[in-house]
C-alpha positions, 0 to 999 in steps of 0.5 A: 082912063084914056083922054078920049074916054074922058073927053067923050064922057065929059061932053055928054049932055047928061053925064058931063057934070058928073065926069067934070066933078070926079075927074078921070077914073081908072079900071085896073085888072085884078091880080087874082080873078078867082079871088075876085069872083068869090068876093063877087059871090060873097057880096051878092044881095048883102049890104057893104058892111055885112059883105065886108065882115063875111069876106074878112072872116073867109080870107082869115080862116080859109085859103081862097083858092080852088083847092082851099075852098073845096077842102074847107069844111062846110061848117067852117064856111058857114061860120064865116057867114056864108049861107048854105046856098053861097057855100055851094056857089063858091064851091061851084066856082072852085070846081070850075077853076079846078076843072080848067076855067082860068084867068088866062082863058077868060082874058082871051074871050070876048065879053059875051064869051066871058058872060057865057062861060061864067053863067054856066057856073051855078050861082054866077049870074049876068050881074056877077059876070058883068062885074067880073068884066069890069072889075077883074078884066078891066073891060072898058065897054060894059053896061051892067043895067042889072045893077040897082046902083046903075039904075039909080045913077041913071035916075039921077042923071036923067032926072026921072024916077027909075020906074019911068025909065025902062031898062031897055031905054037905059041900055039904049042911051048907054049906047051913046057912051060906047065904047066907054060904058064901063067908065060911064058906069063908074060915074053912075056909081059915083052919083049914087055914092054922093 
């Protein structure tokens, strides 16, 4: 995290105390973007514990590469804990990467182009694409208002019921955190974790 990002977010009326409490945070690009995208799909709509169990089984039993996932028997993927729908989703991602989508190509795209490219894959929505931007490509200015944790964090820092603050209002306020909205998001998640 740059000194400028830390200084600006620490000066924010609503987020400043959280920034002060947790200190500078970092965004680090993932070593294997394909793997992280598969993990994002595994994690969708699951508790942290359930997702970790399925993820561990998957990585123990299958080579998590495009070729490995496409070669794996559906029964093996299901035995890992993936639903039939998620088996299809991870295979869709594997096919996209096998057909030419690559970490290098994604790194050269701007944020909207990455979201567009990823959401063309059945099973990858805007939330997953934004998580990819933050946790895989380490983009500094992404605000995933679609995430419940982000909305709960906003509820806390603004001291309002999350239903009393529309997503549009959240996005509008997050504009004040630009160009460091990804870091602001990290702090909002810390609020929820606390």
